[in-house]
N, C-alpha and C positions, 0 to 999 in steps of 0.2 A: 438725414441730419445727425451730426454727432451729438451724443448725450453730454450733459455737464460733467459726468464722471469720466467719460473718455477724454474730454477736453482737459480735465485736471490731470489725468494720467499722462497725456501727451506733453503737457507743460512740465510735469514732474521729471519726465525723461530728458527734456531739453535742459532743465536746470541741472540734473545729475550729470549730463554730458559736459556742461560748462564747468561744473565743479571738478570733474576729473581733469579736464584740460588745464584748469587753473592751479592744479596741485603739483608741486615739484616732484620729480621722480623719487627723491629720497625722503619725502614727507611721510611721517608715521600714519597719517590718515588716508594715504592714497589707496591702500588695499581695501579699506572699509568703503571708500567712495566707489571703487570699481564694483564691489559686491552689491552696493545699493543699486547701482545702475543695472547690473545683471538681473536683480530681483524685479525691478520695475519693468524691464523688457520681457521677463518671463510672465509677469502679470498681464501685460498687453497681449502677449501671445494667447493666453488663456481666454481673453475677451474676443480677440479678432481671428485667431487661428493663423496669424502671419508667420510663415516659416522663416522669413527674414529676421523677425524679432527673436524667434527661438534660437536660430543659429548664432546671432550676435550675442544673445544672453549667455550661451555656453562659452563663446570666446571670451567675453568680458569676465565671467566667473573664473575661468581658467587663469586669466591674468591676475585676478585678485588672490587666488590660491598661491600662485607662484610668488606673489609679493608678501605672503603671510609666513612668518617664521614657523618652523615645525612645532615649537612648543607654545605657540600662541593659543590662548583659550578660545578664540573665534575660528580657528582653522577647521575644527570638526564641523561646525555649522556651515561653513562655506563649502566644504567637501560634500556635505549632505545636500546642499542646494544644487551643486553640480550633478550629483547622482539623480536628483529628481528631474532636472532638465534633460539629462541624457535619456532617462526613462521616457519622458514625454516625446522626445524626438524618435525614439524607437517605436513608440506607438503610432507615430505618423508615417514612418518610413520603413519599419521592419528591419532596420540596420542592426545586425547582430554585433557589430563592432561597438555601437553605442550601448547596447544592452550589457555586453561584457564589461565595458568600462564603468557603467553604472554600478554593477555588482562590485567591481574592484574598489571604487572609491567609497562605496557604502561600507564595505568590509573594513577599510582603513578607519572609517569613522568609529565603528564599533570597537575596534582594537584600541583606539586612542582615548575613548571617552571613559572617565572614571566610573567605577562600579556604582557609586552613589549619586551619579548625576541624574537630575530630574528628567533629562532628555534621553536617557539611555534606552528606555522602553520604546520611544518613538523611533530611534535609530535602528534598534533590533527589528521592529516591525517593518521598517523600510527595507532592510536587508532580506528579511523573509519574503517580502513581496517580490523583490527583484529576482531572488533565487527561484521562486515559484514560477515567475514569468519565463525565466530561462529554461526551466524544466519543460514547460509547455512547448517551447520551440525546439528543444533538442532531445527531449525524452530522457535526460540524465537523471537516474534515480538518486545519485549522490546529491545533486542539487536539491531534489525534492526532500530527501531526508534531512539535509541541513536546514532547509527552509522551515520544516516543521520544528526542528530543535530550537532555532533562534526565535521563531514566533511564540513557541511555548515559553521561552525565557521572557519575551515581551509581555505575555499575559501575566506571568508571575511577578514581573517588576512593576505592574500597573495597578494602582489602587482601584477598588471596585467602583468608587464614585468618580473616577477620572473620565473626562470626556472621550478619550480614545479607547477605553476599556472594551466597549461593545465591538469596535472595529477590530481590535486585536483578537477577540474571541471568534468573530466572524471569519477573519483571515485564517486562523488556525483550523477552524472547521473546514474551510474550503480546501486547504492543503491536505488535511487528513483524507478528505473525500477524493482528492486527486490521487493520493497514494492507493486508496482502495481501487480506483479505476486501473491503476498500474499493476497492482499485485493481487487484487481480489480479496484482500483482508477485510472480512466483515467487522472485525473489531475496530479497524480504522473508520469504517463507515458509521458504526454506532457512535463512536466518539465524535465524529464530524457532526452528526445530528445533535448530539448532546451539547456541543460547544455553540452551535448556531442557535439552538433553542435558548441558551443562556444569553446570547447576544440579543435576540429578540426581546427577551424579558428585561434586559438592561437598557433598552432603547425606548425613550418616550414616544408616545403615539404620534407626535407631530415632528419627530426628528427626521432630517433628510435621509439618513441611511436606513431608516426602518424598512422602507420598501425593498431595498436591496437585500436586507437580512431575511425578510419574509420570502423573497424569491429564492434565495439560496436554500433556505430551510425546505421549501417545497421541492426544490430540485433534488436535494439529497434524500428526502423521504421517497421521492419517485425512484431514485436509484436503488434504495433498499427494497422497494417493491419489486424492481427488476430482479434483484438478487434472491429474494425470499418468497415472492408471490403474495405478500400481504396486501390484500385489497384495501385494508384500513389505511396503510401507508399511502397508497395511491390516492384515495379519497382526500386524505389530509394534505397531500402534495398539491392537489388541484385547489383545495380550499385556501391554502396559504398563498399560492401564487396569484389566485384571483384577488385576494386581499392586497397583494403587492401592486397589481394593475390598478385597482381602485384608488390606491394611495399615491399613484405616480401621475404628475401632470402630463398633459398631452405632449409637451415639448421636452420632457426630461430625457437625458441621455440613456437612462437604464430602462425606459419604457419598452423599447424594442426587445431587450433581453427578457423582460417579464412576459411580454406577449408570446415570444417564441417558446419560452419554457411552458407557459400555459397550454399552448397548442400541442407541444410534445406529449404532455401527460394526458391531455384529453384524448389524443390519438392512442395512447397505451390503454386507456380505460375502454375505448372502443373495442380494442382487441379482446378485452375480457368480457364485455357485455353485448357487443354488437350494436350499440346505440349509434344510429346514423346522426343523431343530433350532436353527439360528442365528436364524431369524425368531421362533420361539416364545420363545426366550430374550430376544430384543430386546423383545418385548411384555412379558415378565415383568419385566425390569429397569427399563424406563422406567416401568412401572406402579408398581413399588416406589419409584422416585424420587418420583413424584407423592405417594404415601402418606406419604413421609418429610418432605415440605416443608410447613411451616405454611400455613394458609389465607391469612394476611396477608403472606406472604413476597413481597418486591418482584418477584423474578424468577420467581415461580411460573408465570407464563405460558409461559416457555421450556420448563419441564418438561411442562406440559400439551400444548404443541405437539409435543414429541418423542414423547410417548406416542401422540398422535393419528397421527403419521406411521407408526408401526409398526402400529397397528390398521388404518389405511387400506391399508397394503401387504398385510397378511394378508387383508383383504377382497378385494383384487385377486387373491390366490392361491386362496383357498378359497370366495369368494362369500358369506361370512358377513355378512348384513345387520346382525347385532348388532354386529360389529366396526366397520362403517361408521357406524352410528348413534352408537356411543360416540366414535368419532373426531370426528364433527361436534360432539357435545356438548362435548368437551374443548376443541376449537379455538374454539368460541363463547365458552366461559368465558375463554380466553386473550385473545380480542379485547376482551371486556368489561373485562378487568383491565388492559388496556394503554392509557395515555393517548393521546388523539388525535394529539398531536404527536411521538410516539415513532416513529422510522423503522422499527423492527421490526414495528410494527402492520401495515405494508403487506404484509409476508411472511405474517402470520397471516391477513389478509384474503384474500390470494391462495389460501392453502391452503383456507380455508373455502369460497371460491367453487368451487374445483376439486372438493372432496369433495361439495358440494351437487350439482354437476353429475353426479358419479358416481351419486348417489342418484336423481337424475332418470332417468338412463339405466336404472337397475335397476327403478324402480317405475312408470314411465310407462304400462305395460301393465296396471296393476291397475284396480280399480273407479274410478268417477267421482270419489269423494271423495278417494281416494289420488292419483288423477291430478291433481286440482286442486292438492293440496298439493305434488306433484312439480313442476308448472309453476311454482309459487311458488319452489320451491328453485332452479329454473333461472334465473329472473329475479333472485333474490338472488345467485346465483353470478356472473352477469355484472356486476351492480351492484358487488359487492365487489371483483371483479378490476379493474374500471375505476377504482375508488377506489385500489386498490393501485398501478396503473400511474401514476396522477396523483400519488400520494404518493412515488413513488420517483425520486430524482435521475437525470438522464440517464446519469451515469457510474457508477452502482451496478451491480455484477455481477448482483444479483438482478433487475434490470429485465428482462433477457432472459427469465427464467422467468415473470415476470408477463405480459409481452407474449405469450408462447407460450400460457399458460393462457387468456388472453382470447381468442386466436384459436381455441382448441379449442372454446369454448362459444358463440361467436357464430353465430347463424343466417345472418346476412348473409355469404355466402361471400367476397365481394370484400373486405369489411372484415377478415374472419378471416385471409385470405391476406396482407393488408397487414401486420397485426400480427405474424404469425408470421415473415414475411419480415424485419421489423425485428429480431425476436429473433435470427434467423440472422445478420444483418449485424453484430450487436453482440457475438457470441460468438467467441472466438479459434478459429483453425483446429484447434489441437491440444487443445481442451478436450473432455473425455470426454462432457459433456452435449450437445455440438453434434449428435451423432448423433440424440438424441431430438428436437431442434428440426427437423432435416432430415426426420425421419420424420413429424412433425406437419404440416409444410408440404407434404410430398409427399402425405399423405392428403387434405388439403383440396383440393389441385390435382386429384387423381383424382376427388374428388366433383364438382368443377366440370366436369371433362371429361365425367363421366357425364350431367350436365345440359345441357351445351352442345355436346359433341363436339369441343371445341377440341384439336387435336393439339399445339398449343404447350404447353398445360397437361400433357398426357400425357407429352410428351417431357421437359419440365422435371421432372416428378415422377420419371421414370425416372433422370434425371441426379442428382437429390437422393438417391434411394434408393441408387444406386451409390456416391455420395460417402460416405453414411453407413456403408455396408458397409466402406469403407476407413478408417473412424475406428477404428484398432486399439486405442485406449485406452478405447473405450466398452465397457459390459458385453456379453458374448457374446450374451445373450438379445436385446438391441436390434439388434445387428449381424446376427444370423441372420434376425430378422424383416424387416429391411431387404432382405436378400438375397432372401428369399422374395417380398417385394412387388415387387422389381425383376424377378424371374423371371416373376411373373404378367403384368407388362406385356410383357415380351419374348415370352412365349408367345402373348399376344393379338395381337402383331405377327408371329407365326409365325417368330420368330427363335429357333429351337430350339437352335441351336449355342451361342449366347452364354448362353441361359437354362440349358442343361445345364452349361456350365462354371461358372457362378455357383453353381448348386445343388450341384455336386460339391464346391466349396470349403466351402459352408455345411454340407453333410452331414458333412464331415470334422471341422468345428469343433463339431458338435452335442453331442458327449459332455460339453461343459462345462456345458450347460444343457438337460437332457433334457426336462423336463416341459412346456415351452412349445411344443414342436415335434413333437408327434405327427403322423405323416404326411409329414414332410419327406423321409425316405428313399424313400417310395413316389413322391412327386412327382419326386424327382431321377431315379429309375430310369425313370419314364414319359417324362420330358423327354429323357433320353439316348436312348431308343428312337426318339422322334420326330426326334431330331437325327441319326439314322442310325447310332448306335453299335451294336456287336454285343451279342448276348445276354449274354455273359460280363461285359462292361463294365457293363451296366445291373444285372446281378445282384450284382456287387461293391458297387455303390453301395447296393443294397438291404440287403445283408448288413452293410455298414459302419454303417448307421444303425439297424438293428434289434437289439434285445437288447444294447445297449451295456454296461449294468451286468453282465449275465451274461457277455458276451464278455470283459470285462476280467478278471473272476474266473477264467474258464476259461483265459485266456491265462496268468495268473499261476500257476495250479495245474497247468499242462500238463507234459508230459514234456520234460525238458531233458537227456536222456542224451547226445545228440550234443554238446551244449555242455560237459557234464562231461568227456567224453572228450578233446575238442580244446582246451578252454580252462578247466581246472578252477578257476583263480582267479576268473574271471568268473562261473562257475557258483556258486561258494560265495557270492560277493557277491550274486548274484541270489537265491539261496535265503534269505539273511539278510534282505534288504530285502523279499522277497516275504512271508516269514513275519510280519514286523513289520506290513506293510500288511494282511495277510489275517487278523490276529488280531482277535477281536471287540472292539468299542469298549466300554470300561468305563463303563456308564451309571449305576453305583451311586454314583459320586463326586458329592459335593454341588457344584452349580454355583457357589455362593458360599461360600467357605471362611470359617469363623468361628474357626478356630484355625490351627495350622501344617500341617494336612494339605494335600496338593496338590489343586488344583481342576482342572476339565475342560480349561482352555485349554492348559496345558503339555502334556497328553496329545495334544490336537489339533495343537499345534505340532510335536511329534515326528513325528506321522503326516504332516504337510505336508512336513517336511524329508525324511522317508523317501521320500515320493512324488516330490519333486524329484530326489533321488539315483537313484531307480528309473528315471525318465525319461532321465536322463543315462547311466545304465548301459545301457539299451536301445539308445541311439544308439551307444555304444561297441561293443556286441555286433554290431550290424548293420554296423559298419565292418569286421568280420572276414570273411575269405574264406569264402564259402559260407553266411553267416548274414544276407545282406541282406534276407531275408523273415522274419526272426525275429519272431514274434508278430503278423504281418500277416494280413489275410484269406486264406482258402484259395486256392491257385492253381487254375487250371482243371483240371489233372490230378487234384488232390486231390478236387475236387467230383465228377468223373466216377468216380473210384475208390470214393467213398462210395455211388454209385448201384448197389450190388451187394448182394443179388441183384435188388432192385427199383428202379425209377426214383424220383427225388425230384421232387416238384412243389412249386413255390413260387408262390403266388397273390399278385399285386400289384394292388391297387385304387387308382386315383387319379381325380381329376376330368378328367384329360386322356385317359386310356385305361386299359383293364383287360387284364391279361395273365396267362398261366400260363407260368412258366419250367419247361421240362422238362429235367431233368438225367438223362442216360442214361449207360451205361458207355462209350459211344464219342463222345458229342457233348452239347453244351448248346444248346438252341434255345428259341425263344419262340413261343408260340401266342397271337395276339391274340384277345381275346374281345369282339367288337364288340357282341354282344347284351347284354352286362353293363354296367350303369350303377351308379356308386358310390352314388348316392342311393337307388336301388331296393334294393340289397343292404343298405344301412344300415337302411332301413325294415323289410325282412324280418327282419333281426337284432333290431331293436327289438321287433317283434311276438313273436318267439320268446322273448325275454328278459323282456318285461313281461307279456304276457298268457298266455304258455305255451300258446297255443291251437294246434290242429292247423293246419299250413300246408304248402303245396306249395313246396318249395325246388328248382326244376327243375334237374336235373343237367346236361342237355345245353347249357343256356345258360351254364353256368359252366365246364364243362370237358369237352372232347370225349374221352371215355375210349377211343374207337376209335382216336384218334391214338396211343395207347400199346398198342393191341392187345387191349384189354379189351372185346370186342364182345358177349359172351354171359354169362348168369348162370353162376356156378361151383357145381358140385355136389359136388366132392371137397375135399380138404384143401390144394389148391394155390392158396391165396388170396394174391394180391398185396396189398400194404399201401398205402393212399392216404388223404390227409386228406379233409375235407369229407364226413364220414361220413353226415350227415343229408340230403344233397342227393338230390333225385329225386322221382318221382311215386309216392307210397306208397299208391296205390289197391289195392283187393283184386285180386290176380292180376297186378299190374304188376311187371315186372322192370326198369323204367327207373329204377333207383335205384343209388346208389353202394354201398349196403349189400349189394346182391345181386350185385355184380360184384367188389368188392375189400374187403380188410380195411383199416381206417384206423389209422394211427399218426401222431402229431404230434411236431413239434419246434419250439422257439421260433425257431430259425434253422438253416441248414445247418451253420454252425459248431458249434452245440450238438450236432447229430447226429454230426458227425465226432469231436468231443471225447469223446462217450460211447463210441463204438466204439473209439477209440484207447485210452481210459483203461482199458477192461476187458480189453484184450489183455494188459496187464501182469500179472505174477504178484502176488497179494496178499502183503502183508508178513508175514502170519501165517496160521495154519490157518483154513479157512472155518468160519464159525459155523453152528450148527444151531438157533439160537434164532429163534422166531417171536414177536415182541413184539406182544401183543394188548391193545388198549385199547378198552373199551366204556363210553361215557358214557350210561348208562341215564337218569340224572338230572343235568341241568346247572344249577347254581345261578345265580341272577341273571337268569334269563329270565322275562319276564312271560307268554309264551305258548310252547307246545311245549317246555317244559322237560323233559318226560319222553318218551323214545323207547321204546315198548314192545318193539321188535324189535332194538334195539342189542345187548342181551345175547344174544339168540338167534343173531344173526349171528356174534358172537365164539365162542359155544359150538359153532356149526357148524364153524368153522375149528379150534377146539381139538380136536374129535373127528377131523378130517381130518389133523391134524399127524403122527401116527405113520405114516400111509401116504405122507406127503410127506417122511418122514425128518427131521422137525423137532420140536423140543422147545418147547412153548408156555411163554412167560414173561409174567406179568401184573404190571406195575409198579403202584406207587401212582399215583393219577390226578392227578399234579401235574407241573408243567413240568420241574423239575430232575431228577426221577427218570426221566421219559420220555426226556429228552435223554441222560442217562447210559446208559440201556439201548440207545439208538440206536447207540451206539459199537460194540456187539457183537451185531448181529442180522442175519439173512438176509432176513426178511420183517417189515415193520411194517404192522399192520392197525389202522386207527382207525375206529370207528363212533361217530358223534356229530355235534355241530354245528360249523359253521365260521362265521367272521365276515369279511365283506369290507369293507375300508376304501377308500372312493372317493377320498379326498384323498391318502392315503399308503398305497399298496398294500403296502409293506413291513411295515405294521402289521396286515395281514390275519392271522388266526390260527385255530388249532384251539382249541376251548373245553374246557379241562380244569377240574378243581375250583377251581383258583386263577387262572382266566383274568382275573378282574376286577382282580387286583393284580399278577399275574406271568404275562402271556399268552405262549403259545408261538407266536411270530410268524414270518412269512416271513423277517424279518431275522435272527432267532435261528437258523433252520434254514440259511440261506444262509451264516452265519458258521461253521457247524460243518463240519469237514472229515473225511469218513468214507472218503476215497479209499484209504487204506492197506489197509483191509479193507472194500471197498465192499459195501453191502447189495444184494440182488438186486431186491426188489420193495417198493414202498411203495403200499399200497392205502388211499386216503383216502375213506372212505364217508361223506362229509359234503357239505353244499351249498357251491357256489361255490369249491371248492378249485382249479379250473382256470380261474377267471375273474379278469380284471383289470378292475375296474369303473371305473378312472380313465381316462377318454378321453384325458387329457393325457399319459398314459404308455402309450398304446396300442401303441407299437412295442416296449415293454420286456418284456412277458410276465412281469411281477412278480407271481407268484401262488404258492400253496403247492406246486403241482405242480413248477414250475420250481425252487423253492427246494429241494425234496427231490432233484431231479436235480443241482443244483449242490453239494449236500452230499455226493453220491456214489452215490445210488441208480441202478441200471441201468434200471429200469422204474418208472413211477409211473402208477397209475390214479386219476383224479379226476373231478370233476363240474363242469359249467358253471353249474348253479343247483340249487335244491332237488330232492330225489329222494324217491321213495316209500319210506317206512320199511320196509314189509313186503317190497317188491321188492328192497331192498338185500340181504336175506338170500339170495334166489334168484340174483341176479346174481353175488354173490360165490361162492356154491356152485358155479355152473357154471364159473366161471373156475378155481377151485382144483381141481375134479374133472378139468378138462382138463389142468392141470399134473400132477396125480397120475397120469393115464393116459399122458401123453406125455413126462413128465419136466420138470425145471425148466429150460426152454429159452426163448430169446427168442421164438420163434414160438408156443410154447404160451401165453405170457401174452397175446399179441395175439389169437390164435385163441380163447382162452377168453373174453375179453371180447366178441369179435365174436359168438360163438355165443350168449352170454347176451343181448345186446341184440337180436339177430335173433329169438330166442325170445320176448323181451318184446314186441317190436313185433308179432309174428305171433299173439300171444295164447296162446302155449304156456307162459307164466308168468302165473298168475292176476292180474288187474288189480284189486287192492283193497288197502286199507291206507292209513294216514295218511301225510302228507308229512314227510320229514325236512328241515326247513327250518332256516335260520339267520336272520340279520338283517344289516342294513346299518348301517355306522357313521355314515351321512350320509343326509339327506333324498333322496327320489327312488327309494326301494326299490320293487321290484315289488310288485304287490298280492298278497295272500295268499289262499289258498283257491280258486284257479282250477284248472281241470282241466289235468293235465300230459300231454304225450306222454312217458311215463315213460322210454323208452329213449334219448331224444335227449341228455340231459345227460352221459352217460358218455363219457369220452375216455381214450385211452391215449397216454402220452408215453414214448418210449424208443428203443432202438436196433434 
């Protein structure tokens, strides 16, 4: 049904039509009446989108202008109306003829309007907008320069309290930003941000254009981050655009642009920090922007391209071919929707070529049919990128990206190197993306060296990698990869000293981007040893790079009594900032606010600000006398003190060498393991994890136990504790096994071991709990197989019966996350019998499966965020699969699994499993452990000895070998096959002090 307003407008047009028809041809009001009719038709077009109305409005205004004398005072206004209508039709149709005429008639208006006319500023602004639009279509720098000049004149001619002042400032900022994109002038970019900030300040909170100004400001701050690498600019960009989204109604035309911009800059921050949360939101918001844009919208290709960018990035991170296929699909639509002569088409073509090349890399090993289609992808990739290079002017900043992409996919190495070399030559020295081009060029030179043996190529590649490492504005992930590439070349030249120094720097910087650099710490430690460094120096590097996430949390949660005593003010500030950073992130807040409730970005901003203050505080604390090592890795004396009563062994595997660091009470030494090869160990580990078949994991090739005095089997209770519990020849009657010589106990790092021992020396804040929290998931909803565990209830019933003799009171919560977390706050023992889920992409999302696991899972992240140290529990027993496994190779150094999460939460001991375990045997293993604790007391040794006795009995057949497997499942493809025979005793592991 038509609204009263639309009915009034329709009637007004009818009356205006009749007025024109009733006016004689020579009547002086005829031109005015034609103009009125045109304005009314234009208004109805704005309401209805009717092209018929728009076309007739333009025709009618043309008639009005023709009927208006050259010197008539209303002629300028009518020409301006015509320019506006022509601009509207261009936006609908993309007709360059309309845009050119709009520029021409607006130019005439500016030339004819008196200097002191109150409308002059508005006409200048219109001309600047039209020239800026034409620049975007043609790339004419003359149009852009003139657009900036006339818009500057509009700003100067507009009083600061005038309603259009903010719009003029915003437009001028936008055009200066466009010129920065065209020329690379940072001065233009800084001025753009300055003017748009003025526009925001000049716009009332409830003004309709405020959201657009905020979005523009965020966008140009993001561009400055791209140019300078300032993370502060990037954070501010996201903050302002998030404010723009919050200020924009759901059906507002600019909401799509705000969402797309927000997604873009979240994606860029992901590249800096590795936050999957940022990347997933980037995909979400750019996808919402595409959904919000009409199919026939002129700039829809831009939104499609942005969405494709984020999908492609997520493919790079997760390997999801679905994301890559969708990225290619959307960028192909963008290419098809963009006219041949539009400069931006070159960018889309370059992306399409790049992503097709990625798909070729991913699918080239598939069957013949898929391989044929992949080769076609590669050929299309090269073809499109060559078109993009040819279509891009020599002085365009994006030309470097096109040249580099072309070089990446060309088979002809000489041509490839030539093109990437050209890209490097055209990019400024301080440009963050320069590091990427240096990496690309170095990689191609190394490939040519492999084919030709040219030392010139190898030496130049080394020089390029080192230069890229020194590009401090580049993303940490790229810089660290460059350092590793340079180190590889240096080690191949036997330059261990320089390689060691380079890797030491990279290992220190690694915490900024953990997931891409598994193994970097191992590489750094091995290189240091080859460079002649002592054992402690190499071990420090290993500790620095392993368990970074856990290390940071342990440091923040550590004992600061000395600081409190000597510097109480600094201690209070430390506690305040620590608690703010250590608080769980509120993930219940809606990421896109639809009312006045706060959204996620302000919360994230507060945490970033607290993190910066925390770093500054640590520097101030270390400046105090006696606190220079505050929160730094353990000193040598601390490491040796921790090796009491038993030694600590740290195994380091790298492609350069394999070693065992032996930490004893009076020394730290290193034992090289020349018989151990990284690839062989990886293969044996894969065999154990995938097939679960019987295997001989020879102990003497991995660690000479006799070096530590463990020469004979142990027959009494004086068992030393050592990792690598499954190593050895487990043949009948053999004693050449770790299991028969030592008890095994694990820690994610030496720092974690020291932390656990120190932490539990302190007196608890309250009385010790006597609660044993018992959870049995007999039936787990949402599992297609193995949803019922027949022995889970029996396992918990066994412990329930033992509780009185352990002086414990059994507590059974509801089988839901929130209730279990609440009871964890006041328990001594937590025993879980059920399923676990391992997430290979994001190990922090691995979880124990309770009744509400599908909607509210109990994850590693949840446990890690809970602090139970004030009244620390004694034992967490996780009788579920994969509780001690980190399935994400990219986070191999991190130990991000359920066992470590319980340790970080405050548990002194945790028993877990590396993969699925026998359901029936779970009952017997737990029974032996708890009976040992009953007989020997609730001591550290009793926990370790109890598990040791249980798994020896299981291995030797003293616990009956039958019963179904207690399995879980994997969140990603590549899970081990089900139903294969287990070595039932191998998966059980003890972590603790």
